[in-house]
Kinemage of the C-alpha trace (Angstrom):
@kinemage 1
@onewidth
@group {chain A} dominant
@subgroup {mainchain}
@vectorlist {calphas} color= white
{ca unk a 1} P -14.769 5.328 -12.551
{ca unk a 2} L -14.313 3.231 -9.403
{ca unk a 3} L -16.569 0.561 -10.897
{ca unk a 4} L -14.197 0.250 -13.856
{ca unk a 5} L -11.108 -0.422 -11.708
{ca unk a 6} L -9.706 -3.938 -12.028
{ca unk a 7} L -7.426 -5.301 -9.296
{ca unk a 8} L -4.772 -7.856 -10.262
{ca unk a 9} L -1.708 -9.362 -8.691
{ca unk a 10} L 1.292 -7.310 -9.838
{ca unk a 11} L 3.499 -9.049 -12.370
{ca unk a 12} L 6.953 -8.219 -13.678
{ca unk a 13} L 5.232 -7.106 -16.905
{ca unk a 14} L 3.150 -4.644 -14.856
{ca unk a 15} L 6.292 -3.329 -13.228
{ca unk a 16} L 8.008 -2.990 -16.598
{ca unk a 17} L 5.030 -1.031 -17.934
{ca unk a 18} L 5.382 1.648 -15.221
{ca unk a 19} L 9.176 1.613 -14.949
{ca unk a 20} L 9.683 4.841 -16.896
{ca unk a 21} L 7.077 6.773 -14.878
{ca unk a 22} L 7.545 5.217 -11.433
{ca unk a 23} L 9.199 8.249 -9.833
{ca unk a 24} L 7.373 11.030 -11.692
{ca unk a 25} L 3.841 9.676 -11.868
{ca unk a 26} L 3.636 7.753 -8.613
{ca unk a 27} L 5.873 9.827 -6.334
{ca unk a 28} L 7.186 6.686 -4.688
{ca unk a 29} L 10.528 6.387 -2.950
{ca unk a 30} L 11.136 2.835 -4.161
{ca unk a 31} L 12.850 2.280 -7.455
{ca unk a 32} L 12.390 -0.388 -10.106
{ca unk a 33} L 15.081 -2.729 -8.723
{ca unk a 34} L 13.581 -2.695 -5.227
{ca unk a 35} L 10.154 -3.534 -6.643
{ca unk a 36} L 11.614 -6.299 -8.784
{ca unk a 37} L 13.168 -7.851 -5.671
{ca unk a 38} L 9.844 -7.514 -3.868
{ca unk a 39} L 8.007 -9.367 -6.630
{ca unk a 40} L 10.528 -12.211 -6.272
{ca unk a 41} L 10.163 -12.332 -2.462
{ca unk a 42} L 7.844 -15.134 -1.350
{ca unk a 43} L 6.747 -13.086 1.691
{ca unk a 44} L 5.670 -10.096 -0.407
{ca unk a 45} L 2.453 -9.631 -2.309
{ca unk a 46} L 1.658 -6.687 -4.592
{ca unk a 47} L -1.485 -5.690 -6.413
{ca unk a 48} L -2.204 -3.162 -9.149
{ca unk a 49} L -5.323 -1.177 -9.939
{ca unk a 50} L -5.952 -0.906 -13.659
{ca unk a 51} L -8.272 1.413 -15.511
{ca unk a 52} L -8.684 0.627 -19.203
{ca unk a 53} L -5.613 -1.626 -18.916
{ca unk a 54} L -3.432 1.204 -17.545
{ca unk a 55} L -1.980 0.946 -14.044
{ca unk a 56} L -3.299 3.815 -11.931
{ca unk a 57} L -2.281 2.537 -8.482
{ca unk a 58} L -0.518 -0.241 -6.638
{ca unk a 59} L -0.012 -1.485 -3.129
{ca unk a 60} L 1.858 -4.198 -1.331
{ca unk a 61} L 2.308 -6.177 1.833
{ca unk a 62} L 4.983 -8.158 3.605
{ca unk a 63} L 3.886 -11.250 5.469
{ca unk a 64} L 5.445 -12.252 8.775
{ca unk a 65} L 4.457 -14.857 11.334
{ca unk a 66} L 1.144 -13.383 12.533
{ca unk a 67} L 1.127 -9.913 11.002
{ca unk a 68} L 1.239 -8.293 7.614
{ca unk a 69} L 2.870 -4.972 6.980
{ca unk a 70} L 1.552 -2.637 4.306
{ca unk a 71} L 4.655 -1.457 2.482
{ca unk a 72} L 2.957 1.093 0.278
{ca unk a 73} L -0.214 2.270 -1.359
{ca unk a 74} L 0.531 4.612 -4.223
{ca unk a 75} L -1.895 6.232 -6.653
{ca unk a 76} L -0.847 7.894 -9.900
{ca unk a 77} L -0.860 11.654 -9.327
{ca unk a 78} L -3.686 12.522 -11.720
{ca unk a 79} L -5.927 9.781 -10.234
{ca unk a 80} L -5.678 10.815 -6.574
{ca unk a 81} L -8.720 11.771 -4.494
{ca unk a 82} L -10.979 9.468 -6.527
{ca unk a 83} L -11.224 6.611 -4.005
{ca unk a 84} L -8.667 4.364 -5.692
{ca unk a 85} L -6.455 4.287 -2.586
{ca unk a 86} L -9.460 2.967 -0.653
{ca unk a 87} L -9.947 0.198 -3.201
{ca unk a 88} L -6.300 -0.860 -2.846
{ca unk a 89} L -6.516 -0.732 0.965
{ca unk a 90} L -9.720 -2.810 1.004
{ca unk a 91} L -8.067 -5.473 -1.143
{ca unk a 92} L -4.934 -5.577 1.024
{ca unk a 93} L -7.081 -5.954 4.160
{ca unk a 94} L -9.047 -8.761 2.489
{ca unk a 95} L -5.815 -10.510 1.479
{ca unk a 96} L -4.533 -10.228 5.051
{ca unk a 97} L -7.734 -11.601 6.541
{ca unk a 98} L -7.502 -14.627 4.229
{ca unk a 99} L -3.963 -15.568 5.266
{ca unk a 100} L -3.959 -18.197 7.993
{ca unk a 101} L -2.824 -17.027 11.456
{ca unk a 102} L -2.626 -13.327 10.537
{ca unk a 103} L -3.827 -11.255 13.499
{ca unk a 104} L -3.196 -7.691 12.329
{ca unk a 105} L -2.002 -5.285 9.674
{ca unk a 106} L 0.596 -2.622 10.463
{ca unk a 107} L 1.903 0.330 8.481
{ca unk a 108} L 3.848 3.538 8.797
{ca unk a 109} L 2.477 6.802 7.453
{ca unk a 110} L 4.077 10.231 7.300
{ca unk a 111} L 2.648 12.275 10.162
{ca unk a 112} L 2.081 15.137 7.701
{ca unk a 113} L 0.022 12.985 5.306
{ca unk a 114} L -3.369 13.812 6.788
{ca unk a 115} L -5.454 12.329 3.926
{ca unk a 116} L -3.709 8.952 4.313
{ca unk a 117} L -4.022 9.032 8.118
{ca unk a 118} L -7.737 9.752 7.800
{ca unk a 119} L -8.122 6.911 5.299
{ca unk a 120} L -6.515 4.432 7.675
{ca unk a 121} L -8.589 5.681 10.628
{ca unk a 122} L -11.745 5.251 8.517
{ca unk a 123} L -10.865 1.571 8.062
{ca unk a 124} L -10.284 0.995 11.777
{ca unk a 125} L -6.518 1.415 12.056
{ca unk a 126} L -5.319 2.809 15.384
{ca unk a 127} L -2.272 4.936 16.077
{ca unk a 128} L 0.080 2.773 18.142
{ca unk a 129} L 3.466 4.479 17.931
{ca unk a 130} L 5.794 6.990 16.328
{ca unk a 131} L 9.100 6.617 14.484
{ca unk a 132} L 11.056 9.835 14.692
{ca unk a 133} L 12.718 11.044 11.471
{ca unk a 134} L 11.574 7.904 9.625
{ca unk a 135} L 11.137 9.788 6.342
{ca unk a 136} L 14.043 12.163 6.939
{ca unk a 137} L 14.740 15.089 9.218
{ca unk a 138} L 11.536 16.307 10.878
{ca unk a 139} L 9.435 13.772 8.974
{ca unk a 140} L 8.082 11.307 11.480
{ca unk a 141} L 6.076 8.170 10.814
{ca unk a 142} L 2.972 7.259 12.726
{ca unk a 143} L 2.706 3.505 13.253
{ca unk a 144} L -0.866 2.334 12.738
{ca unk a 145} L -2.348 -1.120 13.267
{ca unk a 146} L -5.608 -2.812 12.405
{ca unk a 147} L -6.166 -5.737 14.761
{ca unk a 148} L -8.446 -8.376 13.205
{ca unk a 149} L -9.628 -9.472 16.657
{ca unk a 150} L -11.237 -6.057 17.142
{ca unk a 151} L -13.374 -6.155 13.989
């Protein structure tokens, strides 16, 4: 299945195609309007993973002066644990490495999301901080960074 995944830059048409299932199928806390604004933001870049022309995952970054921030990596519920999140992460890392002057990638991950934490550790991210109650009461975020100078 992983060999059949196609990665594309996310378009407004892609967003429109998942609009009705964004909350239920992807479990994401961002809504359609926020994503639409992100697609119009020159410092944002989003990709989609398609299987047989259906979007099964997406991920995005924000670009700053010398760092990119992964905003999200979300896989459709019935396609989780198949390695698609890794494919998205690999592409976001590659995009970051190809942007001039980018030194690192940073993200926040729920401290209870052990599979995601392990994924990021596997790709060389290091735990560098904690944001208390970032996702709500008693839901902290671990700040993780991948420094390109270390790889």
